N, C-alpha and C positions, 0 to 999 in steps of 0.2 A: 504494500500500500504506500503510495506516494504521500509524503507529508511536507508541507511548506509552512515556514514560520517567518513572518515579517517582524522587523524591529526598526527602530530609528525615528519613528514619528514623534511629534511634539508640537509645541507652540512656538512660533517664530514671528518676528516682525516682517512686514513687507520689505522686500529687498534682501532678506536674509537667505541662508542656505540650510539644507538638511541633506543627509545621506541615508536612504533607506537600504536595508539589507533583507535578503530572503534566503534562509537556509533550507536546503532541500535534502530529503532522505527517502530511501525506499526503492531506488532504482539507479541506473547509470545516468547520473546528472548530465554528463558531458555530451550525451547523444541527442539532446532535445533542445528545441527552441524554448525560450522563456519569455514571459510577458509581464508587464505591469498595467494595471487598470486602476481606476478610481471611481468613487461614487459619492456625490454630494447629496445632502438631504433633498428628497423629492425629485431626484433626477435619476436617469438611467445610468447604469455602470458604463463607463466609457474607456476606450483605449488610451493608453499613455505612450507606451514604448514596448518594443520587442527586440530580441537579440537571438541570432542563430546559434547553433551548437558550439561553434568555435569562438564566437565573439567577433568574427570578421565582418558580419553584416548586422546592421541595426535599422530600425524603422521607428519613427516617432510621429505622434500627432502634431498637426500644425500649431496647435495652441501651446506646445511646450518646446518646439524646435528652437535651438539656440540657448535654451535655459536648462533643460534636463538632459542628462546623459545616462544611458543604460550601459552596464558593463557586467562581466562575469569573471569569476575565478573558479575554473573547473577543479582545481586541486582542493578547493575549500567547499565545493558544492554550494556556491553562493552566487546570487545575482544581486546587483546593486542598482540603485537609482539615485544619482547625484542631482539634486535640485537646487539651482541657483536663481537669484533674482526672483524670489517667490512673490506671488501676488495673492490678494485676498481671494480671487476666484480659483486659486489652487486648493483651497480648503476642501477636504474630502477625506474619506477613508480610502487608503491605498491598499490594493490587493496584488499579491504575486500570484501568477498562474502558470500552469504547465499543461501541455497537451498529452494525449495518450499516444499519438502517432508522431513519427519522425518526419521532419520536413521543414521547408522554409520558403515562404513567399508572402506577398502582402496580405493574403487572406488571414494571416496570423494577427491582423489588427482586429479581427472579430472575436468577441467573447465566446462565440459558439465553437471556436476551434479548440477551446481549452476545457480540460476535464477535471483538473485538480486546482484547488484554490486554497490560499492561506486564510487565516482568520481576519486579516486586515490590521492596519495600523493608522491611527488618526493623525492627520496633519492639519493644523489650524494656523492660518496666517492672519495676523492682525494688521489692520490698515491704520 
């Protein structure tokens, strides 16, 4: 059973930075694409960023391009989301996600491609 555990959320002022981590266990981490999503109150869960198995390819939502960076360390079974220049509209619960199948293309921006989810970590940006 795949398990994902996020950490690193918190309260930060607008313009500040946070780094989220997601520790994975239960299967060969390095074979799979990983994704980050977020969900604000009364809104749908939305795509933030995804990274392929090697870390050589990434894809981000337009709303975070130039501010957020996804990366991974396969030796540590961990994926990261570095968030800079945070804005009030980035306030949400952030979720790490993993698919059941191996692959990489832009369809991994869809939440329906992912089968395993962490419990989420709250990010609150004060303006």
